[in-house]
C-alpha positions in Angstrom: 33.3 11.9 -9.0 33.8 8.0 -7.6 31.1 6.2 -7.5 33.1 4.2 -5.1 35.3 5.5 -2.2 38.8 3.4 -0.8 38.4 3.2 2.8 41.8 3.8 4.8 42.6 0.2 4.3 42.6 1.1 0.5 38.9 -1.7 0.2 35.5 -0.5 -2.3 32.2 0.3 -0.6 29.7 -1.1 -2.3 26.6 1.2 -3.2 24.7 -1.1 -1.6 25.8 -1.0 2.5 24.9 2.9 2.2 23.1 4.5 4.6 20.2 4.9 1.9 20.6 1.5 0.1 17.8 0.1 -2.1 14.6 -1.3 -1.3 13.2 -4.5 -2.1 9.9 -3.5 -4.0 8.5 -7.2 -2.1 9.0 -4.9 1.1 6.9 -2.3 0.8 3.9 -1.8 2.3 1.5 -1.1 0.4 -1.2 -1.3 1.9 -2.0 2.6 3.4 -5.0 2.0 5.5 -8.5 0.4 6.3 -11.4 2.7 4.1 -13.9 3.1 6.8 -17.1 4.3 5.4 -21.0 3.6 6.0 -20.7 1.5 3.2 -16.7 0.0 3.8 -19.0 -1.7 6.9 -22.0 -2.7 5.6 -19.1 -4.9 3.5 -17.8 -6.4 6.1 -21.2 -8.0 6.7 -20.0 -10.3 3.5 -16.5 -10.8 4.5 -15.0 -7.7 2.5 -13.1 -5.8 3.1 -11.7 -1.3 1.9 -8.4 -0.7 1.9 -6.3 2.3 0.5 -3.4 1.5 -1.4 -0.3 3.6 -3.3 -0.9 3.8 -5.9 1.1 1.7 -8.0 -0.4 -1.4 -5.7 -1.3 -4.5 -7.4 -3.9 -7.1 -6.6 -1.3 -9.4 -5.6 1.0 -7.7 -3.6 -2.3 -6.5 -1.9 -2.6 -9.8 -1.1 -0.2 -10.8 -0.2 -0.2 -8.4 2.4 -3.6 -8.7 4.1 -2.8 -12.6 4.5 0.4 -12.2 6.5 -0.7 -8.7 8.3 -4.0 -10.9 8.7 -3.6 -14.1 9.2 -6.6 -14.5 7.0 -7.4 -16.3 3.7 -7.8 -14.0 0.9 -10.7 -15.3 -2.3 -10.5 -12.3 -4.1 -9.0 -9.0 -5.1 -10.7 -5.9 -6.4 -10.3 -2.6 -7.4 -10.6 1.1 -7.9 -8.7 3.6 -9.6 -10.0 7.4 -8.8 -9.2 10.2 -10.7 -7.3 12.7 -10.7 -9.7 15.8 -9.3 -8.3 19.7 -10.7 -8.3 22.3 -7.1 -7.5 26.0 -7.2 -6.7 27.2 -3.8 -6.0 30.9 -3.6 -5.8 31.4 -7.5 -3.5 28.9 -7.4 -4.1 25.7 -9.8 -3.0 22.7 -7.8 -4.4 19.2 -8.4 -6.0 16.7 -5.6 -3.4 13.4 -5.8 -5.1 9.7 -7.1 -6.8 7.2 -5.5 -6.4 3.8 -4.9 -8.1 1.5 -3.0 -8.7 -2.3 -2.9 -11.7 -4.2 -1.8 -10.8 -7.9 -0.1 -12.5 -11.0 0.2 -11.5 -13.6 2.6 -12.7 -16.7 3.5 -15.7 -16.9 5.0 -15.9 -17.6 8.6 -13.2 -15.0 9.0 -12.8 -11.4 10.0 -9.8 -8.8 10.8 -10.7 -6.6 13.2 -10.4 -2.4 11.9 -11.2 -1.2 15.2 -14.7 -0.2 14.2 -17.9 -1.4 16.2 
């Protein structure tokens, strides 16, 4: 099986020009959604916001994306990694997936509007 296919003019196509081209790692959105709970709302009064992120996300990636998406200056990022939990449904064993949250502290005087009162 050939990786490259010949076009009608005899030129070779590269795999990068196909429909499923590789996406650069920096272009992947690591922030899934804001994590809105009572505790998270209390933290927002201290300029700290909680976001659910991809399990493979790093602090520097989240910092860059929060700065880009919300136009704020990020001071500190802390991470919380939850465990996979064993679950059973109709006698079949399974597990809940790993969860990861990041607490992002922003500069005093700046705010992120999460759409919550």
